[in-house]
Backbone as a chain_set.jsonl record, in Angstrom:
{"seq": "XXXXXXXXXXXXXXXXXXXXXXXXXXXXXXXXXXXXXXXXXXXXXXXXXXXXXXXXXXXXXXXXXXXXXXXXXX", "coords": {"N": [[110.635, 13.773, 72.727], [108.357, 11.562, 71.301], [108.671, 8.461, 69.439], [106.626, 8.354, 67.63], [105.933, 11.077, 67.277], [108.362, 12.021, 66.221], [108.405, 10.678, 63.799], [106.301, 11.929, 62.409], [107.223, 14.556, 62.28], [109.492, 14.231, 60.675], [108.244, 13.277, 58.366], [106.745, 15.508, 57.669], [108.791, 17.308, 57.049], [109.891, 16.094, 54.763], [107.679, 16.184, 53.026], [107.389, 18.958, 52.822], [109.805, 19.58, 51.6], [109.555, 18.256, 49.111], [107.348, 19.569, 48.049], [108.328, 22.181, 47.837], [110.43, 21.769, 46.001], [108.977, 20.934, 43.755], [107.521, 23.26, 43.14], [109.655, 24.969, 42.598], [110.688, 23.75, 40.313], [108.536, 24.106, 38.51], [108.62, 26.88, 38.375], [111.125, 27.335, 37.157], [110.676, 26.112, 34.662], [108.631, 27.771, 33.694], [109.984, 30.233, 33.647], [111.792, 29.71, 31.671], [110.191, 29.842, 29.526], [108.553, 27.764, 28.759], [105.47, 26.206, 28.037], [103.485, 24.635, 30.349], [101.64, 21.865, 30.351], [98.476, 21.083, 31.942], [98.288, 18.388, 32.826], [100.958, 17.651, 33.076], [101.818, 19.49, 34.956], [100.294, 18.632, 37.15], [101.41, 16.09, 37.465], [104.019, 16.747, 38.231], [103.517, 18.131, 40.644], [102.43, 16.068, 42.102], [104.49, 14.346, 42.495], [106.411, 12.597, 44.802], [108.977, 11.908, 45.37], [111.846, 13.229, 46.438], [114.438, 13.135, 45.338], [114.022, 12.53, 42.639], [112.603, 14.811, 41.855], [114.637, 16.676, 42.2], [116.447, 15.838, 40.213], [114.858, 16.358, 37.961], [114.666, 19.141, 38.188], [117.327, 19.916, 37.808], [117.637, 19.095, 35.142], [115.774, 20.794, 33.945], [116.982, 23.235, 33.712], [118.574, 23.166, 31.446], [117.235, 21.78, 29.463], [115.597, 21.104, 26.293], [112.904, 20.94, 26.098], [109.763, 20.492, 27.881], [109.068, 17.82, 27.976], [111.564, 16.597, 27.763], [112.501, 16.986, 30.271], [110.85, 15.617, 32.174], [110.302, 13.126, 31.093], [111.402, 10.078, 31.655], [112.905, 6.875, 32.168], [111.318, 4.754, 34.537]], "CA": [[109.691, 13.473, 71.663], [108.114, 10.139, 71.091], [108.967, 7.992, 68.081], [105.459, 8.735, 66.836], [106.08, 12.494, 66.942], [109.527, 12.151, 65.345], [108.006, 10.2, 62.471], [105.49, 12.945, 61.745], [108.077, 15.707, 62.0], [110.299, 13.855, 59.508], [107.34, 13.204, 57.215], [106.428, 16.89, 57.317], [109.965, 17.896, 56.388], [109.981, 15.525, 53.416], [106.586, 16.75, 52.223], [107.734, 20.349, 52.553], [110.92, 19.581, 50.645], [109.075, 17.886, 47.786], [106.472, 20.654, 47.566], [109.206, 23.291, 47.461], [111.141, 21.383, 44.784], [108.006, 20.931, 42.653], [107.247, 24.653, 42.783], [110.877, 25.498, 41.982], [110.728, 23.189, 38.969], [107.539, 24.814, 37.697], [109.112, 28.248, 38.183], [112.192, 27.293, 36.155], [110.06, 25.844, 33.354], [107.917, 28.984, 33.284], [110.985, 31.256, 33.34], [112.418, 29.325, 30.395], [109.22, 30.092, 28.465], [107.831, 26.548, 28.401], [104.085, 26.026, 28.456], [103.399, 23.385, 31.104], [100.259, 21.373, 30.321], [97.907, 20.758, 33.25], [98.616, 17.008, 33.208], [102.363, 17.642, 33.485], [101.855, 20.237, 36.221], [99.767, 17.729, 38.181], [102.408, 15.029, 37.674], [105.124, 17.343, 38.994], [103.055, 18.42, 42.002], [102.118, 14.803, 42.77], [105.729, 13.58, 42.694], [106.801, 12.597, 46.215], [110.381, 11.502, 45.498], [112.641, 14.454, 46.343], [115.591, 12.946, 44.451], [113.544, 12.65, 41.257], [112.321, 16.225, 41.625], [115.926, 17.354, 42.057], [116.951, 15.514, 38.866], [114.04, 17.112, 37.002], [115.034, 20.546, 38.305], [118.629, 20.056, 37.142], [117.4, 18.989, 33.698], [114.963, 21.922, 33.484], [117.849, 24.376, 33.443], [119.207, 23.058, 30.125], [116.435, 20.963, 28.548], [115.0, 21.748, 25.13], [111.447, 20.853, 26.191], [109.248, 19.943, 29.131], [109.151, 16.352, 27.872], [112.945, 16.19, 28.017], [112.736, 17.097, 31.703], [110.15, 14.64, 33.005], [110.217, 11.792, 30.495], [112.568, 9.264, 31.999], [112.5, 5.535, 32.577], [111.068, 4.639, 35.976]], "C": [[109.541, 11.966, 71.53], [108.513, 9.757, 69.671], [107.85, 8.389, 67.129], [105.588, 10.188, 66.365], [107.25, 12.701, 65.985], [109.19, 11.734, 63.918], [107.233, 11.276, 61.718], [106.269, 14.214, 61.446], [108.911, 15.426, 60.751], [109.442, 13.815, 58.247], [106.981, 14.612, 56.739], [107.569, 17.582, 56.609], [110.081, 17.391, 54.949], [108.901, 16.097, 52.515], [106.874, 18.201, 51.875], [108.83, 20.466, 51.518], [110.431, 19.246, 49.242], [108.175, 18.973, 47.209], [107.307, 21.838, 47.083], [109.935, 22.989, 46.154], [110.208, 21.396, 43.577], [107.712, 22.357, 42.2], [108.462, 25.306, 42.133], [110.987, 25.014, 40.538], [109.754, 23.904, 38.046], [107.975, 26.249, 37.419], [110.193, 28.297, 37.113], [111.606, 27.055, 34.764], [109.356, 27.089, 32.818], [108.916, 30.073, 32.876], [111.691, 30.974, 32.014], [111.459, 29.481, 29.234], [108.462, 28.862, 28.009], [106.391, 26.613, 28.887], [104.022, 24.667, 29.152], [101.939, 22.939, 31.102], [99.789, 20.978, 31.72], [98.302, 19.363, 33.728], [100.058, 16.914, 33.707], [102.511, 18.37, 34.815], [101.386, 19.348, 37.372], [100.754, 16.613, 38.495], [103.57, 15.543, 38.522], [104.7, 17.557, 40.444], [102.747, 17.157, 42.8], [103.37, 13.981, 43.087], [106.195, 13.717, 44.144], [108.255, 12.198, 46.45], [111.264, 12.744, 45.342], [113.854, 14.321, 45.426], [115.18, 13.071, 42.986], [113.244, 14.11, 40.935], [113.615, 17.009, 41.446], [116.533, 17.083, 40.678], [116.183, 16.304, 37.811], [114.425, 18.596, 37.014], [116.368, 20.803, 37.609], [118.466, 20.011, 35.624], [116.689, 20.226, 33.158], [115.821, 23.13, 33.114], [118.384, 24.353, 32.014], [118.351, 22.348, 29.078], [115.834, 21.789, 27.408], [113.474, 21.745, 25.184], [111.043, 20.328, 27.561], [109.368, 18.426, 29.121], [110.558, 15.856, 28.17], [113.269, 16.234, 29.506], [112.12, 15.911, 32.433], [110.022, 13.249, 32.395], [111.517, 11.046, 30.757], [112.091, 7.881, 32.368], [112.316, 5.486, 34.097], [111.928, 3.556, 36.592]], "O": [[110.509, 11.214, 71.64], [108.673, 10.619, 68.808], [108.096, 8.72, 65.969], [105.374, 10.485, 65.189], [107.14, 13.477, 65.036], [109.633, 12.358, 62.954], [107.476, 11.51, 60.534], [105.996, 14.883, 60.449], [109.024, 16.28, 59.872], [109.869, 14.268, 57.185], [106.922, 14.867, 55.536], [107.351, 18.354, 55.675], [110.338, 18.169, 54.03], [109.171, 16.455, 51.368], [106.628, 18.627, 50.747], [108.793, 21.346, 50.658], [110.848, 19.888, 48.277], [108.236, 19.263, 46.014], [107.019, 22.424, 46.039], [110.046, 23.862, 45.292], [110.605, 21.822, 42.492], [107.659, 22.628, 41.001], [108.314, 26.112, 41.215], [111.341, 25.786, 39.647], [110.11, 24.267, 36.925], [107.721, 26.773, 36.335], [110.19, 29.185, 36.26], [111.994, 27.717, 33.801], [109.471, 27.419, 31.638], [108.714, 30.757, 31.872], [112.131, 31.895, 31.326], [111.843, 29.282, 28.081], [107.793, 28.901, 26.976], [106.127, 27.026, 30.016], [104.462, 23.662, 28.594], [101.097, 23.549, 31.761], [100.589, 20.591, 32.572], [98.617, 19.176, 34.903], [100.343, 16.18, 34.653], [103.242, 17.92, 35.698], [102.006, 19.317, 38.436], [100.919, 16.233, 39.654], [104.044, 14.851, 39.423], [105.435, 17.206, 41.367], [102.796, 17.17, 44.029], [103.308, 13.027, 43.862], [106.352, 14.829, 44.648], [108.714, 12.155, 47.591], [111.414, 13.257, 44.233], [114.257, 15.3, 44.799], [115.91, 13.653, 42.183], [113.593, 14.591, 39.857], [113.674, 17.918, 40.619], [117.071, 17.992, 40.046], [116.775, 16.852, 36.882], [114.498, 19.228, 35.96], [116.518, 21.798, 36.899], [119.084, 20.797, 34.905], [116.965, 20.661, 32.041], [115.418, 23.952, 32.29], [118.624, 25.409, 31.429], [118.724, 22.324, 27.905], [115.597, 22.99, 27.538], [112.821, 22.453, 24.419], [111.864, 19.791, 28.304], [109.726, 17.817, 30.13], [110.722, 14.795, 28.772], [114.214, 15.584, 29.953], [112.796, 15.262, 33.231], [109.673, 12.296, 33.091], [112.564, 11.333, 30.176], [110.965, 7.729, 32.841], [113.074, 6.106, 34.842], [111.852, 3.318, 37.797]]}, "num_chains": 1, "name": "protein.A"}
């Protein structure tokens, strides 16, 4: 594989990981009975940092609100 191909394979894995994490987060919020406003849903789906999505997912399990999950200092 060329370096060019390796780069795109790695990029695809990261994109797949972030998409999966975003959908998992939305599923947890929905299962917890939280209404997720469209703007928040779009923010979650647009997030490309897998570590941030993982932190949000961990918070979603115990948070009292959607805002408590995604409102954090950047």
